[in-house]
MILUM-495207 format. One record per residue: residue in one letter; x, y, z of N, C-alpha, C in turn. Coordinates in steps of 0.1 Angstrom, whole numbers, plus 5000, padded with zeros to 4 digits. Example, Ala and Ser with C-alpha at 12.3 -4.5 7.8 and 13.67 -1.06 7.14 Angstrom:
BEGIN
A513249435078512349555078513249675078S512849785071513749895071512950005079
end
This chain:
BEGIN
M955096518800956096418800955896338787S956896298780956796228768957596098768C957195998761957895878759957995848744S959095788741959295738727959395588728K958895518717958895378717960095338709I960895248715962095198708961795048705K961995018693961694878688962494778696L961894668699962594558705963694508696G964794458702965894408695966994508693L966894618699967994718698969194658704N970294658696971594608701972194708710Q972394678723972894768732974394798730N975094708723976494728720976794828709I975794878702975994968691976595098696G976395138708976995258713978295248721F978795118721980095098729981195068719I982395098724983595068717983894918718D984194858706984494708706985694688715G985494588724986594558734986494628747S985594728748985494808761984894718771D984994758784984394678795982894658793L982194768790980794748788980394668776Y981094678766980894598754981094448757N982194418764982494278768981394228778Y980994318787979994278797978694228790F978194318780976994288773977094168764E978294148758978494028750978493898758T979093908770978993788779977593768784L976893878787975493858792974593798781F974893838768974093788757974393638755D975693608756976093468753975693368764Y975793418777975593328788974493358797G973893468796972793508805971493448802S970793388811969493328809968393418812A968693538818967693628822967193718810G967993718800967693808789968393938790P968194028780968894148780968294248790P969094348794968494448803967494538795G966494588802965494678796965794818800Y965494918792965695058795964495138791L964095228799963095328796963895458793V963695508781964395628776963295738775F963495848781962595958781963296078774N962496148766963096268760962096388762N962696508761961896628763961196628777V961896588787961296588800961896698809D961096768815961496878824961796818838Y963096788841963496718853963396808865T963096938863962897028875961497028880N960596968872959196948875958996828884Q958596858897958496748907957396648903A956396688896955396598891955896498882N956796538873957396448863958296348870L959096388880959996298888959096198896K957996248901957096158908956596048899K956096088887955595988878956695888874M957895928872958995838868959295748879A959295788892959495708903958395598905E957095638902955995548902956195438891M956695478880956995378869957895268874Q958995318881959895218887959295118896V958395168905957695088914956794988907Q956095038897955194948890955994838882L957094878876957894778869958394668879A958794708891959294608900958194508905T956994548903955894458907955594348896L956194368884955894268873956794148875N956594068885957493958889957593858878G956593838870956593738859957493768848S957693898845958493938834959694028836V959694088848960794178852961494118864I962794098863963594048875964094158883S963794158896964294258905965794248907P966394358911965894488914965794568901V964994678902964794768891965494898896F966494948889967295058893966795188885S966895298892966495428887967295538894W967695628886968395748892967395848898V966095838894965195938898964895938913T964795818919964395818934965495878942P966795848941967795918949967896068945F967596108933967696248929966696328936
end
């Protein structure tokens, strides 16, 4: 399993069309949200058919949810229902 480090400060709106629902949502969140921007874990070159990889990814979700001082629950992941 591999992880890439993305520098902090990546503008999430860079991939959205100006005026789209997601663009407007993130602009509003940035302007008025006190919780800060959402965080993403991006994985590349992962074999999603390997159960060990899926288990590790699900464990990361659980560990992130326990960081009460810096991560606000809930932590969503597509891995657990998959």
